[in-house]
N, C-alpha and C positions, 0 to 999 in steps of 0.2 A: 446527056448533059442537062443539068437542072436549069430551070428558068431563072432569070435575074430577079432579085428582090426589088420592090418599088422604092423610089426615093423616100416616100413617106415612112415605110418600114425602117429604112436605114436612118432616117432622122430620129425616129422613136428609139432606135437602138442607141444612137449617140446621146440622146437625152435621158437614157435610163428608164424609159417608159415601158419596155417589154418585160414580161415575166421571165424568170430565170431560164426555163427550158427553151422558150422561144428565142431569148437573147443569145443563148449559147448556140442554137442552130444557125441563126442569122449571122452571128460573128464568125462561125466556122465557115459558112458559105462565102462571106466577104473575104476571108483570108485566102481562099482558094480560087476566087473568081476575080479576074483582072478588072472587069467592068464595074462590079459592085464594090470592089476594094478601092477603085479610083474615086467612085462616088462618095464613099465614106471618108476617104482622105480629103476630098474636096470640101465636104461639109465642115470638117474640123479646121481646115486651113482658112475657109471663109470666115468662120467665127473668130479665130485668132486674129486675122487681118483686120476685121471690122472693129474689134475691141481695141486693137492697137491704134487704129486711126481715129476712133471716136471714143476716147476714154470717158469715164463717168464724169470727170470734173467739167467737161465741156458743157454739160447740161445744167450745172448748178445755177447758172445765172437765170435760167428759165424757171426755177422752182419758186423763187420769191414772187415773180410775176404771176405764176399759176395760183399760188396761195392767195394773192390779192384778188384775183378774179373770183376765186371760190368765195371769199368773204363778201364781195360785192353781190354775188348771186344769192347767197344765203340771206343777206340783209334785205333784199327786195322780194323774196319769195313770200307768198301768203302762208299763214299757219296751216298745219295739216288738219284734215277733217277728223272728227272724233272717232269715226267708225273705221278708220284705216290707220296703220302704223305711221309713225313719224315720217315726214317726207324724207326720201332717200337723198343724201347729199352727194353731189358729184364733185369729187376732189381732184383737181388737176395736179399732176405730179410729174414724175420723171421716169423714163424707161429707156434702157439701152437695148437696141434692136439688132437682130442678126439679119444680114442680107446674104442669102444663099441662093444663087441662081439655080434653077432646075437643071439637073444633069440626067435625069431619066423621066420618061413620061409618067404622069400620075395616073393616067387612065381616064376614061370618059366620065366617071362618077364625080370627079372633082376637077373643075376647070375654072380658074380665076380669070382667064382671058375672055373678054367680051368682044362684041363686034367692033371692028376698026382698030384692034390691037389694044383695047382697054385692059388694064390690070388694076385690081384693088386688093390690098393686103391689110390684115389686122394682126399685129404682133403682140404677144403677151410676155411679160417678164417682170423683174423687180422683186419677186418673192424668193422663197427658199429653193424653189426648183429651177430647172433649166428654162431658157427662153424657148418659145415655140410660136408657130403660126396657127391661128384659128381658121377652121374650114367653114365656108358659108353653107355647106350642105348638112351640117349637124350641130347641135348645141355643144358649147365648149365650157367645161367647168373651170372656174377661177379658184385659186387658192388665196387665203388671207394675205393682203398686202400686195397682190399682183396688180399691175397696171397695163394699159393697152396703148398702142400707138398705131395710127392709121397712115397708109401710104397708097399712092396711085401712080399709074402711068396713063395719061389721058387719051392716047390714040388721036382720033379726029376731034374729040370734044374739047371745049374751050373754057368751061366753067365748072366749079365743083363746090359742094357743101356737104356737111355731115351732121347728123343728129342722133340722139338716142332716146329710148322710151323705156321706162321701168314698169314693174308689175302693178303699180297703182296709177299708171297712165300719165306720169309726169314726163313731159318731153323737154329735152335740153338741146339747144343748139351747140354743137361741139366746135365746129369750125366752118365759117366764122361765127361769132357769138350773136351777131345781129346784122341788120342791113341786107346787102345783096351777096349772092354767091361770088366767090373770088375767081380770078383768072388762074387757069392751071399753069403749072411750070412746064415748059417745053423740054423735049429730050427723051431719049430712049430708056433712061434709067427710071427706077421707081423713086418718087419724091415723097418724103416723109413729112407729115404735118408737125409744126413746132409743138413741143411739149407732149404730154400724154395724160391719160385719165385713169383715176382709180374709182371704180363704182362700188360704193360702200352699201351696207344694208344686206338684205337677202332677197332671193327670188331671181327672176329672169330679167335681163336687160338686152334690148335689141338695139344694135348699132347699124345705121344705114349711111352709106356713102353714095352720093348722086353725082354723076358727070353729065353735063348738059351742053347743048349747042349754043344756047342763048342765056343771057343773065337771068336769074330768077331770085325772088325775094326769099330770104331765110325764113321769114314768118309763114310764107306759103308752104314751105317744106314742113315746118312745125305743125301747121294746121292739117296737112295731108297725113302726117303721122298720127295725129290725134283721131282723125276720121278712121284710119285703118285699125287703130287700137279699139275704137268703139265698135266697128264692124265685126271684129274678132271676139266680141263679148268680153273684152278686157283680158284676153289671154295673149300675152306677148308672143308665145311660141307659135300661135296660129295665125298671126297677122299676114295678110296678103301684100303683094307689092304695092307701093304707094302710088296714088293717082297723080303722078308728076311726069313731065317729059324728061327724056334722057335715060341713061343707063344707071341702074342702081344695084348695089351689092348689100346684102343683109347678113349680119352675124348675130347669133343668139348666145349670150354669155350667161352662165348660171353662177350667181354670186354665192359665196359660202354663208 
């Protein structure tokens, strides 16, 4: 009897990301395997259920607020240096995300669960392709027009904040935009941050979500990100964990 396919492979099959020979093999296996067939069916049902419960129109009210935040950020940013490309704009926008609970073990190479039951997720969507989840253990390429949404389950932690840094070292506080870290939402489900973000320009963008036991200043997280960027020689892909307390999850996104 053949081994089961991983949930990641089945997700890629459903998303149309597998090459034709591999897709044919995996689909044939799922058709004859009760376990893998159930996983594939569950992924399809989860997507249909989520999109029915949270239609696109529910997010429209947040788009105008997001654009206003973008305009305020652009108005207060200093002009770019002559020797680097124009400052990359961070455009907050809209993303419908898929919440699919794991049905098979992903394996030890990819584990989003941290100590104390923490979970951090970054979802990508809004482009011409299917929605998908970015993995923290490898860079994820973005297509033009795609946006990201962040979610978490805090476990024992009580506060959270998220930032990003681009290839020229510009650090942006994603949530909250200033002040202190925010109190986490309780509960066993993953909580998704309001709105979403489109990272324009080109090059790499690192997104970091931090969960802590005590409140911390967003500016301290921004400064820690700048220090890590500098220590990595300005290479986003090589940055080490930030010098902050708490649990942190990093994703590297490759902009088109």
